[in-house]
CHARMM-style PDB file with segment names, atoms N, HN, CA, C and O in Angstrom:
ATOM      1  N   MET     1       0.936  -1.280   0.104  1.00  0.00      PROA
ATOM      2  CA  MET     1       0.273  -0.257   0.095  1.00  0.00      PROA
ATOM      3  C   MET     1       1.013   1.000   0.027  1.00  0.00      PROA
ATOM      4  O   MET     1       2.127   1.099   0.543  1.00  0.00      PROA
ATOM      5  N   ARG     2       0.300   2.208  -0.741  1.00  0.00      PROA
ATOM      6  HN  ARG     2      -0.604   2.127  -1.160  1.00  0.00      PROA
ATOM      7  CA  ARG     2       1.432   3.441  -0.807  1.00  0.00      PROA
ATOM      8  C   ARG     2       0.500   4.503  -0.033  1.00  0.00      PROA
ATOM      9  O   ARG     2      -0.665   4.166   0.177  1.00  0.00      PROA
ATOM     10  N   LEU     3       0.971   5.840   0.429  1.00  0.00      PROA
ATOM     11  HN  LEU     3       1.917   6.114   0.258  1.00  0.00      PROA
ATOM     12  CA  LEU     3       0.757   6.816   0.925  1.00  0.00      PROA
ATOM     13  C   LEU     3       0.256   7.405  -0.070  1.00  0.00      PROA
ATOM     14  O   LEU     3       0.556   7.148  -1.236  1.00  0.00      PROA
ATOM     15  N   ARG     4      -0.736   8.440   0.372  1.00  0.00      PROA
ATOM     16  HN  ARG     4      -0.980   8.648   1.319  1.00  0.00      PROA
ATOM     17  CA  ARG     4      -1.485   9.315  -0.753  1.00  0.00      PROA
ATOM     18  C   ARG     4      -0.709  10.444  -0.682  1.00  0.00      PROA
ATOM     19  O   ARG     4      -0.424  11.092  -1.688  1.00  0.00      PROA
ATOM     20  N   HSD     5      -0.360  10.721   0.372  1.00  0.00      PROA
ATOM     21  HN  HSD     5      -0.592  10.195   1.190  1.00  0.00      PROA
ATOM     22  CA  HSD     5       0.079  12.067   1.154  1.00  0.00      PROA
ATOM     23  C   HSD     5       1.680  11.702   1.587  1.00  0.00      PROA
ATOM     24  O   HSD     5       2.271  10.625   1.512  1.00  0.00      PROA
ATOM     25  N   GLN     6       2.126  12.963   2.049  1.00  0.00      PROA
ATOM     26  HN  GLN     6       1.646  13.838   2.110  1.00  0.00      PROA
ATOM     27  CA  GLN     6       3.372  12.688   2.550  1.00  0.00      PROA
ATOM     28  C   GLN     6       4.038  14.335   2.922  1.00  0.00      PROA
ATOM     29  O   GLN     6       4.619  14.975   2.045  1.00  0.00      PROA
ATOM     30  N   MET     7       3.867  14.819   4.185  1.00  0.00      PROA
ATOM     31  HN  MET     7       3.394  14.299   4.897  1.00  0.00      PROA
ATOM     32  CA  MET     7       4.404  15.992   4.661  1.00  0.00      PROA
ATOM     33  C   MET     7       5.289  15.978   5.632  1.00  0.00      PROA
ATOM     34  O   MET     7       5.331  15.090   6.483  1.00  0.00      PROA
ATOM     35  N   GLU     8       6.235  17.178   5.569  1.00  0.00      PROA
ATOM     36  HN  GLU     8       6.201  17.900   4.878  1.00  0.00      PROA
ATOM     37  CA  GLU     8       7.283  17.080   6.890  1.00  0.00      PROA
ATOM     38  C   GLU     8       6.990  18.574   7.370  1.00  0.00      PROA
ATOM     39  O   GLU     8       7.314  19.603   6.777  1.00  0.00      PROA
ATOM     40  N   LEU     9       6.482  18.487   8.264  1.00  0.00      PROA
ATOM     41  HN  LEU     9       6.219  17.651   8.746  1.00  0.00      PROA
ATOM     42  CA  LEU     9       6.586  19.758   9.387  1.00  0.00      PROA
ATOM     43  C   LEU     9       7.919  20.282  10.012  1.00  0.00      PROA
ATOM     44  O   LEU     9       8.611  19.509  10.673  1.00  0.00      PROA
ATOM     45  N   THR    10       8.232  21.372   9.846  1.00  0.00      PROA
ATOM     46  HN  THR    10       7.669  22.000   9.309  1.00  0.00      PROA
ATOM     47  CA  THR    10       9.465  21.757  10.456  1.00  0.00      PROA
ATOM     48  C   THR    10       9.451  23.433  11.154  1.00  0.00      PROA
ATOM     49  O   THR    10       8.683  24.125  10.487  1.00  0.00      PROA
ATOM     50  N   ASN    11       9.915  24.000  11.976  1.00  0.00      PROA
ATOM     51  HN  ASN    11      10.539  23.438  12.519  1.00  0.00      PROA
ATOM     52  CA  ASN    11      10.155  24.883  12.426  1.00  0.00      PROA
ATOM     53  C   ASN    11       8.914  25.271  13.355  1.00  0.00      PROA
ATOM     54  O   ASN    11       8.477  26.417  13.463  1.00  0.00      PROA
ATOM     55  N   TRP    12       8.273  23.823  14.193  1.00  0.00      PROA
ATOM     56  HN  TRP    12       8.628  22.892  14.105  1.00  0.00      PROA
ATOM     57  CA  TRP    12       7.380  23.957  14.945  1.00  0.00      PROA
ATOM     58  C   TRP    12       7.460  25.497  15.697  1.00  0.00      PROA
ATOM     59  O   TRP    12       8.517  26.079  15.939  1.00  0.00      PROA
ATOM     60  N   LYS    13       6.349  25.917  15.949  1.00  0.00      PROA
ATOM     61  HN  LYS    13       5.490  25.443  15.753  1.00  0.00      PROA
ATOM     62  CA  LYS    13       6.028  27.005  17.092  1.00  0.00      PROA
ATOM     63  C   LYS    13       4.730  26.535  18.026  1.00  0.00      PROA
ATOM     64  O   LYS    13       3.522  26.676  17.837  1.00  0.00      PROA
ATOM     65  N   LEU    14       5.561  25.853  19.229  1.00  0.00      PROA
ATOM     66  HN  LEU    14       6.542  25.738  19.383  1.00  0.00      PROA
ATOM     67  CA  LEU    14       4.548  25.293  20.011  1.00  0.00      PROA
ATOM     68  C   LEU    14       4.206  26.359  21.051  1.00  0.00      PROA
ATOM     69  O   LEU    14       3.713  25.757  22.005  1.00  0.00      PROA
ATOM     70  N   ASP    15       4.231  27.247  21.217  1.00  0.00      PROA
ATOM     71  HN  ASP    15       4.631  27.736  20.442  1.00  0.00      PROA
ATOM     72  CA  ASP    15       3.951  27.901  22.243  1.00  0.00      PROA
ATOM     73  C   ASP    15       3.738  29.790  21.630  1.00  0.00      PROA
ATOM     74  O   ASP    15       4.175  30.749  22.265  1.00  0.00      PROA
ATOM     75  N   PRO    16       3.119  29.870  20.549  1.00  0.00      PROA
ATOM     76  CA  PRO    16       3.199  31.367  19.954  1.00  0.00      PROA
ATOM     77  C   PRO    16       2.429  32.082  20.956  1.00  0.00      PROA
ATOM     78  O   PRO    16       1.738  31.677  21.892  1.00  0.00      PROA
ATOM     79  N   VAL    17       2.719  33.262  20.528  1.00  0.00      PROA
ATOM     80  HN  VAL    17       3.280  33.591  19.768  1.00  0.00      PROA
ATOM     81  CA  VAL    17       1.206  34.440  20.984  1.00  0.00      PROA
ATOM     82  C   VAL    17       0.203  34.743  20.267  1.00  0.00      PROA
ATOM     83  O   VAL    17       0.418  35.546  19.359  1.00  0.00      PROA
ATOM     84  N   VAL    18      -1.032  34.269  20.421  1.00  0.00      PROA
ATOM     85  HN  VAL    18      -1.206  33.617  21.158  1.00  0.00      PROA
ATOM     86  CA  VAL    18      -1.937  34.273  19.358  1.00  0.00      PROA
ATOM     87  C   VAL    18      -2.977  35.623  19.631  1.00  0.00      PROA
ATOM     88  O   VAL    18      -3.357  35.676  20.801  1.00  0.00      PROA
ATOM     89  N   PRO    19      -3.406  36.531  18.895  1.00  0.00      PROA
ATOM     90  CA  PRO    19      -4.293  37.610  19.539  1.00  0.00      PROA
ATOM     91  C   PRO    19      -5.508  36.874  19.728  1.00  0.00      PROA
ATOM     92  O   PRO    19      -5.694  35.793  19.169  1.00  0.00      PROA
ATOM     93  N   VAL    20      -6.505  37.517  20.641  1.00  0.00      PROA
ATOM     94  HN  VAL    20      -6.353  38.395  21.095  1.00  0.00      PROA
ATOM     95  CA  VAL    20      -7.814  36.830  20.995  1.00  0.00      PROA
ATOM     96  C   VAL    20      -8.317  37.125  19.645  1.00  0.00      PROA
ATOM     97  O   VAL    20      -8.697  36.130  19.027  1.00  0.00      PROA
ATOM     98  N   ALA    21      -8.425  38.452  18.933  1.00  0.00      PROA
ATOM     99  HN  ALA    21      -8.115  39.260  19.435  1.00  0.00      PROA
ATOM    100  CA  ALA    21      -8.926  38.541  17.756  1.00  0.00      PROA
ATOM    101  C   ALA    21      -8.814  38.007  16.411  1.00  0.00      PROA
ATOM    102  O   ALA    21      -9.324  38.560  15.437  1.00  0.00      PROA
ATOM    103  N   ALA    22      -7.934  36.592  16.343  1.00  0.00      PROA
ATOM    104  HN  ALA    22      -7.519  36.142  17.134  1.00  0.00      PROA
ATOM    105  CA  ALA    22      -7.880  35.873  15.841  1.00  0.00      PROA
ATOM    106  C   ALA    22      -8.995  35.126  15.857  1.00  0.00      PROA
ATOM    107  O   ALA    22      -9.504  35.036  14.739  1.00  0.00      PROA
ATOM    108  N   PHE    23      -9.643  34.474  16.835  1.00  0.00      PROA
ATOM    109  HN  PHE    23      -9.229  34.547  17.743  1.00  0.00      PROA
ATOM    110  CA  PHE    23     -10.840  33.300  17.044  1.00  0.00      PROA
ATOM    111  C   PHE    23     -11.906  34.347  16.739  1.00  0.00      PROA
ATOM    112  O   PHE    23     -12.969  33.730  16.821  1.00  0.00      PROA
ATOM    113  N   ALA    24     -12.168  35.645  16.422  1.00  0.00      PROA
ATOM    114  HN  ALA    24     -11.306  36.146  16.356  1.00  0.00      PROA
ATOM    115  CA  ALA    24     -13.198  36.341  16.696  1.00  0.00      PROA
ATOM    116  C   ALA    24     -13.710  36.662  15.003  1.00  0.00      PROA
ATOM    117  O   ALA    24     -12.934  36.600  14.049  1.00  0.00      PROA
ATOM    118  N   THR    25     -15.162  37.006  14.905  1.00  0.00      PROA
ATOM    119  HN  THR    25     -15.792  37.057  15.680  1.00  0.00      PROA
ATOM    120  CA  THR    25     -15.644  37.365  13.260  1.00  0.00      PROA
ATOM    121  C   THR    25     -16.567  37.628  13.744  1.00  0.00      PROA
ATOM    122  O   THR    25     -16.937  37.309  14.874  1.00  0.00      PROA
ATOM    123  N   ALA    26     -17.418  38.640  12.493  1.00  0.00      PROA
ATOM    124  HN  ALA    26     -17.117  38.898  11.575  1.00  0.00      PROA
ATOM    125  CA  ALA    26     -18.176  39.463  12.785  1.00  0.00      PROA
ATOM    126  C   ALA    26     -19.539  38.783  13.238  1.00  0.00      PROA
ATOM    127  O   ALA    26     -20.317  38.960  14.175  1.00  0.00      PROA
ATOM    128  N   LYS    27     -19.468  37.848  12.051  1.00  0.00      PROA
ATOM    129  HN  LYS    27     -18.836  37.704  11.290  1.00  0.00      PROA
ATOM    130  CA  LYS    27     -20.569  37.156  12.379  1.00  0.00      PROA
ATOM    131  C   LYS    27     -21.201  36.249  13.856  1.00  0.00      PROA
ATOM    132  O   LYS    27     -22.368  36.180  14.239  1.00  0.00      PROA
ATOM    133  N   ALA    28     -19.848  35.571  14.521  1.00  0.00      PROA
ATOM    134  HN  ALA    28     -18.900  35.627  14.210  1.00  0.00      PROA
ATOM    135  CA  ALA    28     -19.806  35.222  15.661  1.00  0.00      PROA
ATOM    136  C   ALA    28     -19.859  36.328  16.866  1.00  0.00      PROA
ATOM    137  O   ALA    28     -19.841  35.745  17.949  1.00  0.00      PROA
ATOM    138  N   ALA    29     -19.901  37.355  16.963  1.00  0.00      PROA
ATOM    139  HN  ALA    29     -19.916  37.829  16.083  1.00  0.00      PROA
ATOM    140  CA  ALA    29     -20.287  38.693  17.573  1.00  0.00      PROA
ATOM    141  C   ALA    29     -21.594  38.861  17.656  1.00  0.00      PROA
ATOM    142  O   ALA    29     -22.132  39.041  18.749  1.00  0.00      PROA
ATOM    143  N   THR    30     -22.178  38.831  16.677  1.00  0.00      PROA
ATOM    144  HN  THR    30     -21.741  38.685  15.789  1.00  0.00      PROA
ATOM    145  CA  THR    30     -23.917  38.788  16.565  1.00  0.00      PROA
ATOM    146  C   THR    30     -24.613  37.542  16.522  1.00  0.00      PROA
ATOM    147  O   THR    30     -25.814  37.492  16.257  1.00  0.00      PROA
ATOM    148  N   ALA    31     -23.953  36.580  16.756  1.00  0.00      PROA
ATOM    149  HN  ALA    31     -22.977  36.621  16.971  1.00  0.00      PROA
ATOM    150  CA  ALA    31     -24.591  35.359  16.642  1.00  0.00      PROA
ATOM    151  C   ALA    31     -25.745  35.012  18.004  1.00  0.00      PROA
ATOM    152  O   ALA    31     -25.470  35.687  18.996  1.00  0.00      PROA
ATOM    153  N   VAL    32     -26.730  34.259  18.151  1.00  0.00      PROA
ATOM    154  HN  VAL    32     -26.953  33.710  17.345  1.00  0.00      PROA
ATOM    155  CA  VAL    32     -27.673  33.986  19.146  1.00  0.00      PROA
ATOM    156  C   VAL    32     -27.090  32.934  20.145  1.00  0.00      PROA
ATOM    157  O   VAL    32     -26.349  32.189  19.504  1.00  0.00      PROA
ATOM    158  N   ALA    33     -27.117  32.728  20.917  1.00  0.00      PROA
ATOM    159  HN  ALA    33     -27.719  33.333  21.438  1.00  0.00      PROA
ATOM    160  CA  ALA    33     -26.187  31.960  22.158  1.00  0.00      PROA
ATOM    161  C   ALA    33     -27.364  30.781  22.399  1.00  0.00      PROA
ATOM    162  O   ALA    33     -28.530  31.030  22.704  1.00  0.00      PROA
ATOM    163  N   MET    34     -26.813  29.485  22.201  1.00  0.00      PROA
ATOM    164  HN  MET    34     -25.866  29.282  21.953  1.00  0.00      PROA
ATOM    165  CA  MET    34     -27.715  28.255  22.151  1.00  0.00      PROA
ATOM    166  C   MET    34     -27.707  27.554  23.671  1.00  0.00      PROA
ATOM    167  O   MET    34     -26.611  27.164  24.075  1.00  0.00      PROA
ATOM    168  N   ALA    35     -28.504  27.431  24.260  1.00  0.00      PROA
ATOM    169  HN  ALA    35     -29.394  27.748  23.932  1.00  0.00      PROA
ATOM    170  CA  ALA    35     -28.309  26.564  25.858  1.00  0.00      PROA
ATOM    171  C   ALA    35     -27.891  25.181  25.440  1.00  0.00      PROA
ATOM    172  O   ALA    35     -28.290  24.529  24.475  1.00  0.00      PROA
ATOM    173  N   PHE    36     -26.883  24.821  26.490  1.00  0.00      PROA
ATOM    174  HN  PHE    36     -26.559  25.351  27.274  1.00  0.00      PROA
ATOM    175  CA  PHE    36     -26.875  23.414  26.214  1.00  0.00      PROA
ATOM    176  C   PHE    36     -27.171  22.897  27.474  1.00  0.00      PROA
ATOM    177  O   PHE    36     -27.283  23.653  28.440  1.00  0.00      PROA
ATOM    178  N   SER    37     -27.351  21.342  27.595  1.00  0.00      PROA
ATOM    179  HN  SER    37     -27.261  20.729  26.811  1.00  0.00      PROA
ATOM    180  CA  SER    37     -27.479  20.595  28.713  1.00  0.00      PROA
ATOM    181  C   SER    37     -26.419  19.554  28.740  1.00  0.00      PROA
ATOM    182  O   SER    37     -25.942  19.171  27.672  1.00  0.00      PROA
ATOM    183  N   HSD    38     -26.008  19.059  29.883  1.00  0.00      PROA
ATOM    184  HN  HSD    38     -26.397  19.370  30.750  1.00  0.00      PROA
ATOM    185  CA  HSD    38     -25.140  18.372  30.078  1.00  0.00      PROA
ATOM    186  C   HSD    38     -25.310  16.882  29.653  1.00  0.00      PROA
ATOM    187  O   HSD    38     -26.380  16.334  29.918  1.00  0.00      PROA
ATOM    188  N   PRO    39     -24.450  16.277  29.093  1.00  0.00      PROA
ATOM    189  CA  PRO    39     -24.965  14.957  28.397  1.00  0.00      PROA
ATOM    190  C   PRO    39     -25.255  14.299  29.294  1.00  0.00      PROA
ATOM    191  O   PRO    39     -26.008  13.403  28.912  1.00  0.00      PROA
ATOM    192  N   ASP    40     -24.966  14.236  30.796  1.00  0.00      PROA
ATOM    193  HN  ASP    40     -24.355  14.964  31.106  1.00  0.00      PROA
ATOM    194  CA  ASP    40     -25.609  13.127  31.686  1.00  0.00      PROA
ATOM    195  C   ASP    40     -26.929  13.724  32.745  1.00  0.00      PROA
ATOM    196  O   ASP    40     -27.395  13.504  33.863  1.00  0.00      PROA
ATOM    197  N   ALA    41     -27.146  14.596  31.580  1.00  0.00      PROA
ATOM    198  HN  ALA    41     -26.768  14.775  30.672  1.00  0.00      PROA
ATOM    199  CA  ALA    41     -28.956  15.002  32.426  1.00  0.00      PROA
ATOM    200  C   ALA    41     -29.846  13.725  32.709  1.00  0.00      PROA
ATOM    201  O   ALA    41     -29.992  12.616  32.195  1.00  0.00      PROA
ATOM    202  N   LYS    42     -30.402  14.471  33.846  1.00  0.00      PROA
ATOM    203  HN  LYS    42     -30.284  15.372  34.264  1.00  0.00      PROA
ATOM    204  CA  LYS    42     -31.779  13.076  33.875  1.00  0.00      PROA
ATOM    205  C   LYS    42     -32.685  13.081  33.170  1.00  0.00      PROA
ATOM    206  O   LYS    42     -33.667  12.465  33.584  1.00  0.00      PROA
ATOM    207  N   ALA    43     -32.780  13.681  31.955  1.00  0.00      PROA
ATOM    208  HN  ALA    43     -31.982  14.181  31.618  1.00  0.00      PROA
ATOM    209  CA  ALA    43     -33.969  13.458  31.117  1.00  0.00      PROA
ATOM    210  C   ALA    43     -33.258  12.596  30.643  1.00  0.00      PROA
ATOM    211  O   ALA    43     -33.989  11.606  30.596  1.00  0.00      PROA
ATOM    212  N   ALA    44     -31.916  12.227  30.107  1.00  0.00      PROA
ATOM    213  HN  ALA    44     -31.322  13.031  30.146  1.00  0.00      PROA
ATOM    214  CA  ALA    44     -31.385  10.920  29.398  1.00  0.00      PROA
ATOM    215  C   ALA    44     -31.858   9.943  29.932  1.00  0.00      PROA
ATOM    216  O   ALA    44     -32.373   9.050  29.259  1.00  0.00      PROA
ATOM    217  N   ALA    45     -31.785   9.896  31.280  1.00  0.00      PROA
ATOM    218  HN  ALA    45     -31.366  10.622  31.827  1.00  0.00      PROA
ATOM    219  CA  ALA    45     -32.243   8.852  32.165  1.00  0.00      PROA
ATOM    220  C   ALA    45     -33.462   8.067  32.050  1.00  0.00      PROA
ATOM    221  O   ALA    45     -33.567   6.856  32.243  1.00  0.00      PROA
ATOM    222  N   ALA    46     -34.599   9.095  31.628  1.00  0.00      PROA
ATOM    223  HN  ALA    46     -34.514  10.079  31.471  1.00  0.00      PROA
ATOM    224  CA  ALA    46     -36.061   8.654  31.666  1.00  0.00      PROA
ATOM    225  C   ALA    46     -36.263   7.975  30.153  1.00  0.00      PROA
ATOM    226  O   ALA    46     -37.272   7.279  30.039  1.00  0.00      PROA
ATOM    227  N   LEU    47     -35.550   8.084  29.180  1.00  0.00      PROA
ATOM    228  HN  LEU    47     -34.730   8.649  29.272  1.00  0.00      PROA
ATOM    229  CA  LEU    47     -35.522   7.607  27.826  1.00  0.00      PROA
ATOM    230  C   LEU    47     -34.969   5.863  28.095  1.00  0.00      PROA
ATOM    231  O   LEU    47     -33.950   5.462  28.656  1.00  0.00      PROA
ATOM    232  N   LYS    48     -35.924   5.208  27.546  1.00  0.00      PROA
ATOM    233  HN  LYS    48     -36.752   5.534  27.091  1.00  0.00      PROA
ATOM    234  CA  LYS    48     -36.250   3.856  27.646  1.00  0.00      PROA
ATOM    235  C   LYS    48     -35.265   3.020  26.280  1.00  0.00      PROA
ATOM    236  O   LYS    48     -35.154   3.473  25.141  1.00  0.00      PROA
ATOM    237  N   PRO    49     -34.860   2.181  26.610  1.00  0.00      PROA
ATOM    238  CA  PRO    49     -34.644   1.018  25.257  1.00  0.00      PROA
ATOM    239  C   PRO    49     -35.267   0.698  24.246  1.00  0.00      PROA
ATOM    240  O   PRO    49     -36.206  -0.021  24.588  1.00  0.00      PROA
ATOM    241  N   PRO    50     -35.247   0.820  23.391  1.00  0.00      PROA
ATOM    242  CA  PRO    50     -36.385   0.377  21.819  1.00  0.00      PROA
ATOM    243  C   PRO    50     -36.921  -1.005  22.357  1.00  0.00      PROA
ATOM    244  O   PRO    50     -35.982  -1.554  22.934  1.00  0.00      PROA
ATOM    245  N   ALA    51     -37.700  -1.541  22.386  1.00  0.00      PROA
ATOM    246  HN  ALA    51     -38.463  -1.096  21.917  1.00  0.00      PROA
ATOM    247  CA  ALA    51     -38.681  -2.831  22.534  1.00  0.00      PROA
ATOM    248  C   ALA    51     -38.085  -3.832  21.664  1.00  0.00      PROA
ATOM    249  O   ALA    51     -38.104  -3.557  20.465  1.00  0.00      PROA
ATOM    250  N   ILE    52     -37.485  -5.089  22.060  1.00  0.00      PROA
ATOM    251  HN  ILE    52     -37.469  -5.313  23.034  1.00  0.00      PROA
ATOM    252  CA  ILE    52     -37.743  -6.109  21.677  1.00  0.00      PROA
ATOM    253  C   ILE    52     -38.529  -6.602  20.713  1.00  0.00      PROA
ATOM    254  O   ILE    52     -39.704  -6.809  21.017  1.00  0.00      PROA
ATOM    255  N   ARG    53     -38.152  -6.854  19.570  1.00  0.00      PROA
ATOM    256  HN  ARG    53     -37.198  -6.687  19.323  1.00  0.00      PROA
ATOM    257  CA  ARG    53     -39.519  -7.437  18.808  1.00  0.00      PROA
ATOM    258  C   ARG    53     -39.076  -9.462  18.325  1.00  0.00      PROA
ATOM    259  O   ARG    53     -37.936  -9.911  18.202  1.00  0.00      PROA
ATOM    260  N   LYS    54     -39.900  -9.959  18.221  1.00  0.00      PROA
ATOM    261  HN  LYS    54     -40.826  -9.594  18.320  1.00  0.00      PROA
ATOM    262  CA  LYS    54     -39.638 -11.158  17.791  1.00  0.00      PROA
ATOM    263  C   LYS    54     -39.639 -11.058  16.189  1.00  0.00      PROA
ATOM    264  O   LYS    54     -40.368 -10.275  15.581  1.00  0.00      PROA
ATOM    265  N   PRO    55     -38.834 -11.848  15.641  1.00  0.00      PROA
ATOM    266  CA  PRO    55     -38.679 -11.748  14.231  1.00  0.00      PROA
ATOM    267  C   PRO    55     -40.001 -12.133  13.244  1.00  0.00      PROA
ATOM    268  O   PRO    55     -40.459 -13.250  13.489  1.00  0.00      PROA
ATOM    269  N   ALA    56     -40.539 -11.545  12.397  1.00  0.00      PROA
ATOM    270  HN  ALA    56     -40.167 -10.638  12.198  1.00  0.00      PROA
ATOM    271  CA  ALA    56     -41.842 -12.158  11.739  1.00  0.00      PROA
ATOM    272  C   ALA    56     -41.367 -13.510  11.096  1.00  0.00      PROA
ATOM    273  O   ALA    56     -40.266 -13.749  10.600  1.00  0.00      PROA
ATOM    274  N   LYS    57     -42.426 -14.317  11.217  1.00  0.00      PROA
ATOM    275  HN  LYS    57     -43.320 -14.123  11.619  1.00  0.00      PROA
ATOM    276  CA  LYS    57     -42.153 -15.709  10.637  1.00  0.00      PROA
ATOM    277  C   LYS    57     -42.381 -15.786   9.162  1.00  0.00      PROA
ATOM    278  O   LYS    57     -43.316 -15.213   8.605  1.00  0.00      PROA
ATOM    279  N   VAL    58     -41.316 -16.659   8.439  1.00  0.00      PROA
ATOM    280  HN  VAL    58     -40.556 -17.125   8.892  1.00  0.00      PROA
ATOM    281  CA  VAL    58     -41.200 -16.560   6.952  1.00  0.00      PROA
ATOM    282  C   VAL    58     -41.581 -17.533   6.466  1.00  0.00      PROA
ATOM    283  O   VAL    58     -41.078 -18.620   6.749  1.00  0.00      PROA
ATOM    284  N   GLN    59     -42.825 -17.363   5.386  1.00  0.00      PROA
ATOM    285  HN  GLN    59     -43.234 -16.479   5.156  1.00  0.00      PROA
ATOM    286  CA  GLN    59     -43.284 -18.894   4.936  1.00  0.00      PROA
ATOM    287  C   GLN    59     -42.369 -19.035   3.335  1.00  0.00      PROA
ATOM    288  O   GLN    59     -41.971 -18.219   2.504  1.00  0.00      PROA
ATOM    289  N   SER    60     -42.321 -20.480   3.471  1.00  0.00      PROA
ATOM    290  HN  SER    60     -42.644 -21.143   4.146  1.00  0.00      PROA
ATOM    291  CA  SER    60     -41.386 -20.756   2.383  1.00  0.00      PROA
ATOM    292  C   SER    60     -42.448 -21.037   1.188  1.00  0.00      PROA
ATOM    293  O   SER    60     -43.649 -21.198   1.403  1.00  0.00      PROA
ATOM    294  N   ALA    61     -41.829 -21.075  -0.148  1.00  0.00      PROA
ATOM    295  HN  ALA    61     -40.853 -20.944  -0.323  1.00  0.00      PROA
ATOM    296  CA  ALA    61     -43.103 -21.737  -1.019  1.00  0.00      PROA
ATOM    297  C   ALA    61     -43.623 -22.919  -1.091  1.00  0.00      PROA
ATOM    298  O   ALA    61     -44.645 -23.206  -1.715  1.00  0.00      PROA
ATOM    299  N   ASN    62     -42.698 -23.919  -0.230  1.00  0.00      PROA
ATOM    300  HN  ASN    62     -41.868 -23.687   0.277  1.00  0.00      PROA
ATOM    301  CA  ASN    62     -42.896 -25.160   0.111  1.00  0.00      PROA
ATOM    302  C   ASN    62     -43.959 -25.475   0.993  1.00  0.00      PROA
ATOM    303  O   ASN    62     -44.385 -26.629   0.972  1.00  0.00      PROA
ATOM    304  N   SER    63     -44.418 -24.713   1.701  1.00  0.00      PROA
ATOM    305  HN  SER    63     -44.071 -23.775   1.718  1.00  0.00      PROA
ATOM    306  CA  SER    63     -45.186 -24.770   3.130  1.00  0.00      PROA
ATOM    307  C   SER    63     -46.713 -24.464   2.511  1.00  0.00      PROA
ATOM    308  O   SER    63     -47.685 -24.581   3.257  1.00  0.00      PROA
ATOM    309  N   GLN    64     -46.836 -24.164   1.451  1.00  0.00      PROA
ATOM    310  HN  GLN    64     -46.047 -24.069   0.845  1.00  0.00      PROA
ATOM    311  CA  GLN    64     -48.755 -23.610   0.748  1.00  0.00      PROA
ATOM    312  C   GLN    64     -48.911 -24.686  -0.051  1.00  0.00      PROA
ATOM    313  OT1 GLN    64     -49.941 -24.819  -0.713  1.00  0.00      PROA
TER     314      GLN     64
END
């Protein structure tokens, strides 16, 4: 198997100073905030797993 891409990274800057403005946009500044619940919220505990159903009986052509 051959690699499709190969790259070599040099001169890494592991701790550069990045201005806060680099992570802000005009669209993000006017965005509406969304409320999020914690994934372990009690509402998730109220959910039930799907019911287990028995498979349908299959009739073969010979049984008729």
